[in-house]
Structure formats: structure tokens, C-alpha cells
N, C-alpha and C positions, 0 to 999 in steps of 0.2 A: 464297821464304823470303828470298832476297837483297834483293828489292823491299822487303819489309816491313823489313828491317834498315835500309837506306838511308833510309828514311822516319823511323825513329827516332833517328838519329844527330842529338845537340844541335848546332846551329850550321849545319846545312843549309839551304839557301835552297832553300824548298819555297814554293809560291803558299798563301794564306791561303784556308780553304775558306769559302765563304759559304753559310750556311744559308737555306734559303726561308723565307719568315716566313707562319708559318699565319694564314690569314684567317678562322679560325672564330670566332664571336663567343664561344665558351666561352673560348678563349686570350686574346682581347682584352678582355674584362672583366676578366679577372686581372690583366692589365698595366695596366690603366687605374686611375688614380686619381681622386677628387674633388679631390685637390691640384692635379693636373695641369689642370684645368678652367678653373683660375684663381680660386681664394676669393677673392682681393681685389678683383678685377674685378666678381665678382657680388656681393660684399658692397658695395660702393661705389655698383653700380648700384641695387639693392635700396633703399639707405638714401636715395640721391637721389630715386629714384623715389617712395618714400612721403612724404618731406617736401613734395616738390611735390603729391602726393596731398593731403596735410593742409591745405597753403595754399590748394588748389582747392574743397575742401568748407568752405562759407561759410553754409550753410544748418541749420536744425533738424531733425531726425528725430522723437524721441521725449522727452517731459519727464525721463525716469530720467537721460539723457546729463548733466543739470546737478543735478537733484534728488538722486540718488542718488552723486553724486561732487563734484561742483565745489562746490556749496552747504556740502557738508559741510567740504571743505576749507577754504572761505573762512569760515565761521562757528564751526564748534567747533574745528577744528585750530589755529585762529587765537586761540581763546580758552581757552589754556592745556589743552587736550585734555580738557576736562570737559564734558560735556552740561549740568551746572548752573550754569556760568560765562556761559553765551552771553549777550552783552549786547545783540545784534541780528540779525535774521535770521529764518528759519524752518526748522525740522525737520519733514518730513514725519511723518504718522502711523506710517511703516514702522519709523523710528527709534524712535519713542516706543513701540511694540509689540514692539521688539526681533526684527524680521525681517531686518533688515540688519547685516551684518558690518561691522567696521572694518578688516579685512585689506586688503581693495582699496584704501580710501583711504590706508592708510600707504604704500602703494607709491608714492604721489606726495606725500604730507606732507612729506617732508625737504627737497623743492623749495622749498616753501612757506616753511617754515623758514628756509632758507638765503636765501631773498630777504627775508623779514622782518628776519633778523639784519642784514644787509648794507644794509636800508633801500633795498632795489630792487624792493620788491613793488606796481611799477605794475598795473593794472587788465589792460592789455594782456599781460603777461606771466605773470599770474595766468590769465589766459584761455588762452592759446597754449602755455605750457611743459608741461602735462600731456597736452594733445594731441601736442606734438612727440615727447615720451617714449613715449606708446603708438603712435606712428608707428615710431619706431625700433624697438622691440619688434614690431611687425608685421613690419618688413623684417628682422630676425633671424630670425623665423618664416619668412619667404619663401625666405632663404638655407637654411635647416634643410631646406624642404621640397624644394628644388631638388637637392641633394646627396643626399637621401634618393631621390629618383626616379633619379640617376646610377647607384647601387647596386640598383634594383629593374629599370630597363630599360637598354635601349641608349641611346648618346647623343642619338640621333635623337629617340626617343621622349620623352625625359625634357626634352629643349628645347622639344618641342609642347606637352607638359604643362604646363610652367612658363609657356609663353607663353599657354595658357587661363587658368591661374590669375591672372596678373598682369593680363589685360585683363578681368576679370570686373567687371561694372558695379557688382553688389552687395558685393562686397568694397571696391572703391574708395569705395562711399557708407558704409561702416560701419567699417572696420577702424582709421581713425585718430580715431573717436570715443570720448569717456570713457565708453563703456558699458560693465557688467559682461559684456554679451554680445560685444561685441570683444575683450576680455581674455579670455573662455573661449576663442573662437575662435583666437585667437592662442596661447595655451597648449595647446589642443587640438593644432595642426599642430605644435607642437614635441615633444609627447609622441608622436605618430606617428611621428616621426623614430628615436624608440628604441623603437617597439613590434615585436614579433616577427613581422613580415609576411613572408610566403614571398618567399625570396630577398634579403632584407634584411640586410646587414653591420653594421649600427649598432646592433643589439639591444641594451639594458640595461633590464631589468627595474627596478631601481632609480632609473633616472633618469625612465623613463615613469611609473611609478608615483606617484614626487614630483610631477611634474608633473600628472598626473590629480588627486591629491589638492589640490593648488593651486586647480585649476579649480573643483574641486567647493567648497572654502571659498570661493572667490570668487563662485561662482554654484552653489547646491546642486542645480540642474537639469542639471548637465553630467554627474552620473551618467548620466542617461538615454542620452545618447550612449556612453558607457563601457562601460554595462554588458554588452552583446553582444560588445565586442572583451575585456572581463576572463575571461568566459565562454570565450572561445575560447582565450585564453592558457592558462586552467586545463586546458581539454581537451587541448591539444596538448602540456601541459608533461609530461614523463616522470615527473619527481619532485614530485608533486602537494603531498605533505605539505610539503615545504621550501619551495615556492612561497608557501604559506598561513602558515607558521610564521616565514620568514625575508623574507618580503616584503609580502604581503597585511596581514596584522595588525599588524607594527612602523610601516609606513607610513602605514595608517589610524589607528592610536592616535596617533602622534605629531601628525598632522595635526589632529584632534579636540581633542585636549588643547591644542595650539597655539593654534588658533583661537579655542576656549572662553576661553583663559586671556586672551588680548587683548581679546575682547569684553566679559567680565566685569571687565576693567580699567578701559575706558571707559565702559561703564553702570553700573558702580558696585553692581553685583547680579550673581547668578547669570542667565545670560543664554543658553541654548542657542539659538543664531540658526539653526542648519541645522534643528534641529526645529520652531522657530517657524514657518520658513518653509514648511515641508511643512503644519504643521497650518492656518496662515491660508488659505494659497492652494489647497491640495487638499483637507483635510479639510472645512473652514469655507466654501470656495468664495468667498471674499474677492474673488479676481482677476476672478469674473465681474461684480462691480460696475463694471469698467471696459470692460464690453463682452463679448458672446459672439458666437460663428459657428458656422453648422451644422457638423457632422462632417466633410464632405468639403472644406472650404474648402482645406487644404493641398492635396489633391489636384487641386482645380479651380483654384485660384488662387494660393494661398501659395508653391507650390514651383516653379511657372512663373515666377512674378515674380523669385524671388530667383536661380534657375539663369539667369533671362534667354534671351538668344539662343543660348546654351550646349546647350539643351535636346534640339535633334535631335541633336549630338554625342553626349550623355550618353546618350540611347536606343542609337544606334548602338554606343556602345563597351560599353555593359552587353551586348550580344549576343557582343562580340567577347571580352572579358574577363572573363566572368561567372564561368568555373571558377577563375580566377587570383586575383581579387579580391574573392571572394563574401562575405568577412567583412566588406570595406568597404561594400559594396552592402547586405549585412544589417544595418549600423549605420545607413545612410541610410534603409532601409524602415523599421526598427525606429523611429527617432527620429520619422520622421514619424507613425507609426502610433499612437506613445504621445501625441504632441503633439495628436492628431487627437482623441482621447477628451477631453481638457482642453476646456472650453467656452471658454475665452479664448485666444484666437490672435493671434499677430503674426509678422511677416515674420521679424523678428531672432531669434525663438526657434530656427528651424531653420538659423541662418547657422553655427553650429559645422560641421555637416557639408558645407559647400559645398567645401572642400579634397578630401574623400573622392570627391565628383563629379568634379573636375577631373581625377582620374586617369585616368576613363573617358573624358572629353573629350579628353584629350590621346591616348590611343590612337587614337581615332576619327579625329582630324586626322592624325596620322603615317599611318595605313593607307589615306588617300585618295590616296596617291601624288602624280601629277601634278595633281591637282585640290587638294591643300592649300594651297598659296599662295593662289589665289582666295579658297578658303573661309577660311583666316586673314585675308583683307583684309576679307573681307565680315562676319566675327565681331568684328573689331576696330571696324570703323565702327558695327555694330550696338550695341556695346556704349559707344562712346565719345558717342554722342547722348544716352542716360538718364544716363550717368556725371555728364557735364558740366551738362546741366540740372538733375538732383537735387541735384548739389553747389554749384552758383552760381545758381540762379534758385528753384527751386521751396521754399517754405516758409522764405525768407530773411528776412522782415518782422520776425519775432519776435527775432530777433537784431539787426539794424538799429535797431529802437526802443529797445534798451539802449543804443545808441552815442548817439542822440539825448537820451538821458536822462543820461548822465555829466556833461556839465555843470552839473546841477545841484548835483554835489558841491561847485562853487565857491560856489554861492550859499549852499550851509548852513553851508560853513566861513566865510564872510566875513560880519561884521555889515554888514548894509544895512537899508534900509527896506522892502526887499521882504520878505513872509513867507517862513518856512522850508517847505522844499520838503514837499510830502505827497501821493505819488503812489499812485493806484488804477488798478489792473487789473481792468476790467469785461471779462472775458473768459473762455472756459471755464477751469478752475482748472489752473495750472502750465502754461500756453500760453507764456510766456516763461521764460528765467533769472530770477534775483533779484540777491542782493546779491553773488554771485561775478562779476557782470559791470557791477559798480556801485563795489564796494570802498570805500564810505563809510556811515555810519550815518544816512543821510536816511530819513525815514519814508515806508515803502513797504507797501501792503496790496493781498490779491487777493481775489478770490472764493474761498472754500475748501471742500473737496468730499471730507473723509475719508469711507472706507467705512462702510456700518452695522454696527456691532460689537457688535448685539445691542438696541438703543435701539427704543422701540416708536415707530410713527409717524414713523420717521426720514426727514427729508428736508434734504440739505445746502445749504448759504448758495448755492451756485452755483444749484441747481436753483429755489430759492425766489425768487432775484433774476429768472432769466429766465421764471419764471411771470408775476411782476407788477412790472416792473422800477420804475415810479412809486411803487408803495405801498412797495416795499424803500427807494427814496430817503426817503421821508418817515418810515418807522421808523427807518432806520440814522443819517440826519442830521437830527435835529428842527431843529436850529438853524444858520444858515447859516455861524457861525464853526467848526462843525466841520467844514465842507466840505473836502473836498482840494483841493489847488492844481492837480493835472493829473489828467486823467480818459484811460486808454488803452482802446482799443476796437477791435473789427473793423467795418468799414463797414456791415454787415448791422445792425448795433443803433443806428446813428445815427438814423434814422428814428423809431424806437418811442420813444426818449428825448429827443427834439427840444425837446418842451415844457421839459422839465427843465433842458436845457442853455440854452437861450434864458432862463428864469426867473432862472437863476442867474450871468448872464453869462462863461457858458462859450464860447471862442472857439477854432476849430481853430486849430491852430499848426503842423501838420505832417501830412502824407499819407506812408504807407509803402507800398510796394508789396510784398505778400506770396506769393500764387499765382495761378496763371491757373486753377486749379481751386476755386474755393469752394465748401465745403460744410457746408449747417447752420449752426451759430453761428460757424463759421470763414469770414470773408469774404476777399476777394482783396485788399484794402488793411487798413492799420492808421491810425486817427486819433489824434493826441495832441491833446488838448483842454486848454487853459489858462484859469483863472478870472482875470478882471480886476478 
């Protein structure tokens, strides 16, 4: 008792007791906070990384990255926001049929209007500014993904998973492009950071449902990815009625009303875009017009290409973490299965589930212990080659040719003895961007190819041209005075129309590299012919 009293006396000099620090992961996870990892450093790294990513992607992928975004910004947005006041340019059939929404273009429209207001709307800024904004949004999604991983796994697994995510060649290739698929993938990653995954400490039903609704507004097929996740949330929720009445219904209703109001305002009529999108592409099968693949294409080709060198790690990670992250794996399998049923297939359609796959890849890489650094080096090298090749070399000609045509704006604006520029693209339709990469009202045309919307014996203009090019020239240009001043074509077409070119004094003015892998009507080089 005396010893106890002596220890309790105030002011007594006793040695401080040092408690042993527990090394259990249970305690360490509670003490670690994402804020301690360095929010600023991760944010700066991701922003710089994605901006470099943006600058090193100088090739074309699919026409939609221009014709469903930049072309609308340059034409409609700059024409007083009214489809009926467009003075130059071209709106694809999707906008005329009302299956594209204006919500996505409006995300970038304010940039164009600011540039226009300060009279600094140069063509290069109009091309690059939307992509830079897309890059910054992608970097923000990267940051949120990293800190989500910090709450789900220990720091070692989180960092290796983040490494897998950042070195993915397909993410590098797609995430900075002005595609609705890229925005869908970005928003899906952001929504995942608020989804009630097992172990997540950042769960917020309001935030993730709002982001899911935004993804569906921008691209209605986003509902495919999120359908199993929404069912999972509903199944796990204790108060299911409250989830429906306080979250699902209000968020969905607000999203539908807002997007419909925006679309009706710009279309100037009742236009349910999401319904039209499903009606044309699913019920009427209009998407099949642009090509179809066998049902197993995603299983035998598509998924392997998208996930790339990560595939062995993904398969290994699925075996290691199947029980813990079975809902993410279910979402991947479900998405691939649904898209496999649809005849029209593209790599970019399954891009939004790629971050889900990276969770399994990171767990696999961290599990390799002493082999993980050599494996990471191999993974980085294997992704670096396709990332740089597809970003800098493959299919760059269709963008480079627009740089060659930009000086024609000066000819059109200055009164000279030279004829006003008249450019015709003799290529598969929508092969190149259009006025978004020229930004002046010179005359330009291309071979049109709207899908068959019910007409009998329908054949699009591009198909008629390729069937009999010389006959098409005779009927389309009966007089020499109606001939264009410039013709743009792939090299595979030159020999077939050489008689027409020589007979009408067309001279090759430029040859531009496009790809090392020509296919069908798409050649390895692009020729610019000028009439003298």
C-alpha cells in the first residue's frame, strides 16, 4: 500500500511508462489516415501524370471522340446554342434522331464560350482545352481511387494496385480523349470511391448514386455496369424501403428530369434521349450498321486487349480475392456478358470496368512478395510499348491531315486570285475530325453514311462511291467548275481513281503517314491532292 501511495503523489519524479506499440494491422489501420499519406503529393503526381498522358496521345481512336463532342462544341455551341442556327459544319444523324444528349457537351461548353468572349478561341486551344479538362477529371478519379484503396487494403497492397492502375496501357490510351466512354469510366471510378464496398470507410449513398445518375445521363449504357452493384447495395441494406424512397427514387427522378429538360431546351422539342438511345441501338439494331462480331469476341479478343499485360495478374488476383471482392468480379463478368449478347462490339464499351480489374491485379502483385518488383518492371515495360505506339504513331494521319488543311483558312479569309478552298474527303465516313480542327467556314464535304432508318433499297453515299468511284465522280461533278480544290484520300484509293485525277489536273501536294497496319479501305498513308 505504501508503494502505491508513493506512486500516486503529485510532483513525484517517476520515470514515464512507455507502452509497447501494437503491430497488429487492426490497430495500424485505425491509426492511419489517408491524409497522412500525402494528399497534395498524390494529387500533384496524378495531375502531372495525366497532363503528360494527354500530350503524348496524338492519334485518333474512333470518330465519336470528335463527332459526338468537339464537333458539337465548335458548331452548335458557337451558334447561339441552337440547332437551327448552325451556319456551317455537320451534325451527324444521331443528333437529328435525338439519341445524343447535350449534358456531356455542356460540361465543356463554358470553356469555349470564355475563349470566344475574350477573342482567344484559336483552333489549338479549342482542340486541346477539352482534352486537358478531361485529363484533370481523370486525375481526380485516380486520386479518389488511391485513397479508396487505402481504406480497403493495407498500404502495401494499395500502392501496388495504384501502380497497376496507372500503368494500364488502355487507360493511358483512352482516359484523356473526349469520348463519352472516357467520361463514363472517370465517373464510375469516382462513384466506386463512395460505394459501400466491404471495408470501405468513405461510403455515401447520396454521392455515389448522384455520380451513377450522371454517368447514365452521359452514356445510358452505364446502367449495365452499375446494375449488379445497385442490386448488391439493395441486398446488403438493412432499411431497404428507406434506400428506395430516400435515395434511389429521388436521385433517379432528379437525373431524368434535369437531363430531359436540358435536351428539350436544345432540341426545341420533347426529346427523351435515353429512351431514344435504347430504342435505336437495342430495339431497332441500328448499331449493327457499324459492324457486328460473334458473341465470344469479348472473351477471345476484346477483354484480353483492354486489360493487356495485366491479364495473368487479374486471373491470379481473382483466385486470391474472389470472396472479398466478389461483387466487383460479378460486375466485370456481368458487363462482358451483356455486351457479348449485343452484335455491335468495341473495345471501349468495357473500358469502365477496367478499374475494377485493377483491384485484383494489385492484390496479385503484392502477393508475389520477393518477385513483385521484377514482375512490376515487366508489367510496366509491357504496357509502355503499346501505350506509346498507339498514342504517338498508330492512326495519327487523320489528325495530321487537319493540320495541313488549317492554312487554307488564310486563303479563304483573304481576297486573292486563288479560288476559295473546297475540300472533299474521299475516305470512309467520319475518318477525320471536321470543323472542330479547322475553326473557319471554308467549304468541306465528306462521303456520308447515315444508317438505314427504314428506307427501301438503301445504300449510303460512301458505299455507292466505293462500288464505282468513276461513275460517282461523273454524276456528282458533271461540270469541272463544280470540282473541289482539294481531295483527301487514303493511298489504297489512288490507283483506282488515277484516271480522274490526271484528267482533271489534280496533283499530289502531300503524303502523310497514318498506320503500319492498313486494312481494307484504310491505307497506310493519306494523300492530299490539289487541283491546278
